[in-house]
C-alpha positions in Angstrom: 0.0 0.0 0.0 1.5 3.4 -1.0 1.9 5.6 2.1 1.1 9.2 1.5 0.6 10.2 5.1 3.2 12.6 6.5 5.3 11.8 9.5 3.7 14.6 11.4 0.2 13.2 10.9 1.3 9.8 12.0 2.9 11.1 15.1 -0.2 13.1 15.9 -2.4 10.0 15.5 0.0 8.0 17.8 -0.1 10.7 20.3 -3.9 10.3 20.5 -3.4 6.7 21.6 -2.2 4.5 23.4 -6.0 5.2 23.7 -6.2 4.4 20.0 -4.5 1.1 20.5 -6.9 0.2 23.3 -9.6 0.0 20.5 -12.8 1.4 21.8 -13.2 4.7 23.6 -16.6 5.7 24.8 -17.6 9.4 24.9 -21.2 10.0 25.8 -23.4 7.9 23.5 -20.7 7.5 20.8 -17.9 4.9 20.6 -14.7 4.9 18.5 -13.2 2.0 16.6 -9.7 2.3 15.1 -8.7 0.4 12.0 -5.1 -0.2 10.9 -3.1 -1.5 8.1 -1.8 -4.9 9.2 0.9 -7.4 8.1 -1.2 -10.2 6.5 1.3 -12.8 7.8 1.6 -11.8 11.4 -1.5 -9.6 11.7 0.5 -7.1 13.6 -0.3 -3.4 13.1 2.2 -1.8 10.6 3.8 1.2 12.3 3.2 4.4 10.4 0.8 2.5 8.1 -2.6 3.6 6.8 -5.3 3.9 9.4 -8.8 5.1 10.0 -11.3 5.9 12.8 -15.0 5.1 13.0 -17.2 7.0 15.4 -20.5 5.2 15.9 -23.7 4.9 17.8 -26.4 2.2 17.6 -28.0 4.3 14.8 -25.2 5.7 12.6 -21.5 6.0 12.0 -18.8 8.3 10.5 -15.6 6.8 9.2 -12.4 8.7 8.2 -9.5 6.9 6.6 -5.9 8.2 6.1 -2.8 7.2 4.2 -4.8 5.0 1.7 -4.0 4.4 -2.0 -5.1 7.6 -3.9 -8.1 7.6 -6.1 -9.1 4.1 -5.1 -12.6 2.8 -4.4 -13.0 1.5 -0.9 -16.0 -0.2 0.9 -16.4 -0.3 4.7 -17.9 -3.7 5.8 -18.9 -5.6 8.9 -17.3 -9.0 8.5 -18.6 -12.2 10.1 -16.1 -15.0 10.9 -17.1 -18.2 9.1 -17.5 -21.6 10.6 -14.1 -23.5 10.3 -15.2 -25.8 7.6 -16.5 -23.1 5.3 -14.3 -21.7 2.4 -13.3 -18.0 2.5 -15.5 -17.2 -0.5 -18.6 -18.0 1.6 -17.7 -15.4 4.3 -20.6 -13.1 5.0 -20.3 -9.3 5.1 -22.6 -6.4 5.4 -21.6 -3.3 3.5 -21.9 0.0 5.4 -20.8 2.4 2.7 -18.2 3.3 0.1 -16.0 6.2 -1.1 -13.2 6.9 -3.5 -10.1 8.1 -1.8 -8.8 11.5 -2.5 -5.5 12.4 -4.2 -3.9 12.4 -0.7 -5.3 9.1 0.3 -8.2 10.2 2.5 -11.7 8.6 2.5 -14.9 9.6 4.3 -17.9 7.3 4.7 -21.0 7.8 6.8 -24.4 6.2 7.1 -26.7 3.9 9.1 -25.1 1.5 11.6 -26.4 -1.8 10.1 -26.2 -5.0 12.2 -23.6 -7.5 11.1 -20.4 -9.2 12.3 -18.3 -7.8 15.1 -15.3 -7.1 12.8 -15.1 -3.9 10.7 -12.8 -3.7 7.7 -12.1 -1.2 5.0 -11.6 -3.3 1.8 -11.2 -2.6 -1.9 -14.6 -2.2 -3.5 -13.6 -4.7 -6.3 -13.1 -7.4 -3.6 -16.7 -7.4 -2.2 -20.1 -8.0 -3.7 -22.5 -6.0 -1.5 -25.5 -7.5 -3.4 -24.8 -11.0 -2.3 -22.9 -10.0 0.9 -19.8 -12.0 0.0 -16.1 -11.4 -0.4 -15.1 -12.1 -4.0 -11.4 -11.2 -3.8 -8.7 -11.2 -1.1 -6.0 -8.5 -1.0 -5.4 -8.0 2.7 -2.3 -5.8 2.3 -4.6 -3.2 0.8 -7.1 -3.3 3.6 -7.6 -1.8 7.1 -8.6 -4.1 9.9 -10.2 -3.3 13.3 -8.0 -3.2 16.3 -10.8 -4.5 18.6 -14.1 -6.0 17.9 -17.0 -3.7 17.6 -19.3 -3.6 20.7 -22.6 -2.3 19.5 -25.9 -3.6 20.8 -26.4 -6.5 18.4 -24.3 -8.6 16.2 -24.5 -11.7 14.0 -22.5 -15.0 14.4 -22.1 -17.8 11.9 -22.3 -21.2 13.5 -22.0 -23.3 10.3 -24.5 -25.5 8.5 -26.7 -22.5 7.7 -27.3 -21.6 11.3 -26.7 -18.0 12.4 -27.5 -16.1 15.5 -28.4 -12.5 16.5 -27.1 -11.4 19.9 -29.2 -8.5 21.3 -28.2 -6.5 24.3 -30.4 -4.1 26.4 -28.2 -1.5 28.0 -28.4 0.4 31.2 -29.1 4.1 30.3 -31.1 6.2 32.8 -30.5 9.4 30.8 -31.8 7.7 27.6 -34.8 6.0 29.1 -37.9 8.1 29.6 -40.8 6.2 31.1 -43.4 8.7 29.9 -45.7 7.2 27.4 -46.1 9.0 24.0 -49.6 10.0 23.1 -51.2 7.7 20.5 -51.4 9.1 17.0 -48.3 11.3 17.4 -46.3 11.4 14.1 -42.7 10.2 14.1 -40.6 7.2 13.1 -42.1 3.7 12.8 -40.5 2.7 16.1 -40.1 -1.0 15.3 -37.5 -3.1 13.5 -37.8 -6.7 12.3 -35.0 -9.3 12.2 -36.5 -10.7 9.0 -36.8 -14.1 10.7 -39.8 -15.6 12.6 -41.0 -18.9 14.0 -43.0 -21.2 11.8 -44.2 -23.3 14.8 -45.0 -22.7 18.5 -41.8 -23.1 20.6 -41.7 -24.5 24.1 -39.4 -22.9 26.7 -37.6 -23.7 30.0 -36.8 -21.4 33.0 -33.9 -21.8 35.4 -34.9 -19.8 38.5 -31.5 -19.9 40.2 -30.5 -16.4 41.1 -28.3 -14.4 43.5 -31.1 -12.1 44.8 -33.1 -14.7 46.8 -36.1 -14.4 44.4 -38.4 -17.4 44.6 -39.0 -19.8 41.8 -42.7 -18.9 42.0 -41.9 -15.2 41.5 -39.5 -15.8 38.6 -41.6 -18.3 36.7 -44.8 -16.3 37.3 -43.2 -13.0 36.2 -41.6 -14.4 33.0 -44.9 -16.1 32.1 -46.7 -12.9 32.5 -44.4 -11.3 30.0 -44.9 -14.3 27.7 -48.7 -13.9 27.9 -48.4 -10.2 27.1 -46.8 -11.0 23.7 -49.0 -14.0 23.1 -52.1 -11.7 23.3 -50.8 -9.4 20.5 -51.4 -11.9 17.7 -53.7 -14.8 16.9 -50.6 -17.0 16.2 -49.8 -19.2 19.3 -46.4 -17.8 20.0 -45.5 -20.0 23.0 -46.0 -23.6 24.1 -45.9 -24.8 27.6 -42.9 -24.6 30.0 -40.7 -27.7 30.0 -38.6 -29.0 32.9 -35.1 -27.6 33.1 -32.5 -30.1 31.9 -29.7 -31.0 34.3 -27.0 -29.9 31.7 -27.9 -26.7 29.9 -26.1 -23.4 29.3 -27.1 -20.0 28.0 -25.9 -19.1 24.5 -25.6 -22.7 23.3 -27.6 -23.9 20.3 -29.0 -27.0 22.0 -32.7 -26.9 21.1 -33.8 -25.3 24.4 -35.4 -21.9 24.6 -33.7 -21.1 27.9 -34.3 -18.3 30.5 -31.6 -17.9 33.2 -29.6 -15.5 35.3 -25.8 -15.1 34.9 -22.9 -12.8 34.3 -22.5 -11.2 30.8 -18.9 -10.0 30.3 -19.7 -6.5 28.9 -20.4 -3.9 31.5 -23.7 -2.0 31.5 -25.6 -4.9 29.8 -28.9 -5.5 31.7 -29.9 -8.6 29.8 -29.1 -10.4 26.6 -31.0 -12.5 24.1 -29.4 -14.8 21.5 -31.7 -15.8 18.7 -30.7 -18.5 16.2 -32.1 -18.8 12.7 -31.7 -21.0 9.7 -30.6 -19.1 6.5 -32.0 -21.9 4.3 -35.6 -21.4 5.7 -35.3 -17.9 7.3 -37.1 -19.4 10.3 -36.0 -18.9 14.0 -34.9 -22.2 15.6 -34.0 -21.2 19.1 -33.6 -18.3 21.6 -31.8 -18.0 25.0 -32.3 -15.1 27.4 -30.0 -14.2 30.3 -30.6 -11.6 33.0 -27.3 -10.1 34.2 -26.6 -10.5 37.9 -24.6 -7.3 38.0 -28.0 -5.8 38.7 -30.4 -6.4 41.6 -33.6 -8.0 40.2 -37.2 -7.9 41.6 -40.5 -6.1 41.2 -40.0 -2.4 40.9 -43.6 -1.6 41.8 -42.9 -3.2 45.2 -39.2 -2.5 45.8 -37.8 0.8 44.5 -34.4 0.8 42.9 -34.4 -2.8 41.6 -34.3 -3.9 37.9 -37.8 -4.9 37.1 -37.8 -8.5 35.9 -41.2 -8.3 34.1 -40.1 -5.1 32.3 -36.9 -6.6 31.0 -38.3 -10.0 30.3 -41.0 -8.5 28.1 -38.4 -6.6 26.1 -36.1 -9.7 25.7 -38.9 -12.0 24.6 -39.6 -9.6 21.7 -36.1 -10.5 20.4 -36.8 -14.2 20.8 -39.8 -13.7 18.5 -37.9 -11.8 15.8 -37.9 -8.1 16.8 -34.9 -5.8 17.0 -34.1 -3.0 19.3 -34.9 0.6 18.3 -32.9 3.6 19.5 -34.5 6.7 18.1 -35.2 9.0 21.0 -38.9 9.6 19.9 -39.3 5.8 20.3 -38.3 5.6 23.9 -41.9 4.8 24.9 -42.0 1.4 23.1 -41.2 -2.0 24.7 -38.4 -2.6 22.2 -36.5 0.6 23.0 -32.9 -0.5 23.6 -32.3 1.2 27.0 -33.7 0.8 30.4 -32.7 1.3 34.0 -33.6 0.5 37.6 -37.3 1.3 38.5 -38.4 1.3 34.8 -41.7 -0.5 34.3 -42.8 1.1 31.0 -41.8 -2.0 28.9 -44.2 -4.3 30.7 -47.0 -3.2 28.4 -46.9 -3.1 24.6 -47.3 -0.1 22.5 -48.8 0.1 19.0 -45.5 -0.2 17.2 -44.6 -3.3 19.3 -47.9 -5.0 18.4 -47.7 -4.0 14.8 -44.2 -5.5 14.5 -45.4 -8.8 16.0 -48.4 -8.9 13.7 -46.2 -8.3 10.7 -44.3 -11.4 11.7 -47.3 -13.6 12.7 -50.5 -12.1 11.5 -53.3 -10.2 13.3 
């Protein structure tokens, strides 16, 4: 790759990290992801090589690249690691945007933050087919690669044999969560998003009530089933079967045929709960979902005990993911159940709003 970046510019960039080399730096609602030219043999960052920075939220992003080949078409992609047995030509990508670099090797790309793999690359536009979502060429010495994985609120993983999964995170964000309900009929965004996948049969589920807050099995099962019934009433399609006994050997996040509710410790700070939803790309149907409530928070009934994370509130939100709905993050949509932030004491997500119901009915009928 021809390096047109001046020494002064490189030093200025390096002076801004080691923060840069730590990958992600959060500032308010935005996060930053640095991309670097890497040695395609060792995958070490090339000192004084080309680089770029992407600033992003759950809704949109801005990327600026430096030191690139001049007058060259580049595409920014989210890349999904393939299953081990799959050839590189089947690797799935989501294209975020493209630009032709300037005479001094700079590129600027901005747009919607589309869900995809956790890796972000800047590649030659000739090496990717955005229509099919596949890499069609491989010239890594001409690319920029992420330093750390992206940590937005949802990402896709390839498990092989046509099975993929969405991982959805609901985040703690008191400043972003407004419990006031919006008046019906008010104009604004649609306030719902669909995965593009749904169930074609009625799934059963299992609940592990083990928790660190001393909550009873009766409370946990009753609360989750109240949330289940809330969604079930939104469509004539029978969304849920009966509860099954919890197997002795079962784990969250494993594609084992069990739709599993549990408590545990998710490794990312600030995540209240997480739902992983598996689907088959051959049929486009959902095949499993797992929900975990993070024990970094104190759980309970916020209408009884102030300051706790309301289990019914969060369960209702997460179950929406299990049925094929995505988070929404537009501020005018903070009244809906599928808004992607919550906090202690919030109970607004217990009841569905018109966009939540409409989304479910688009998936399963009225």
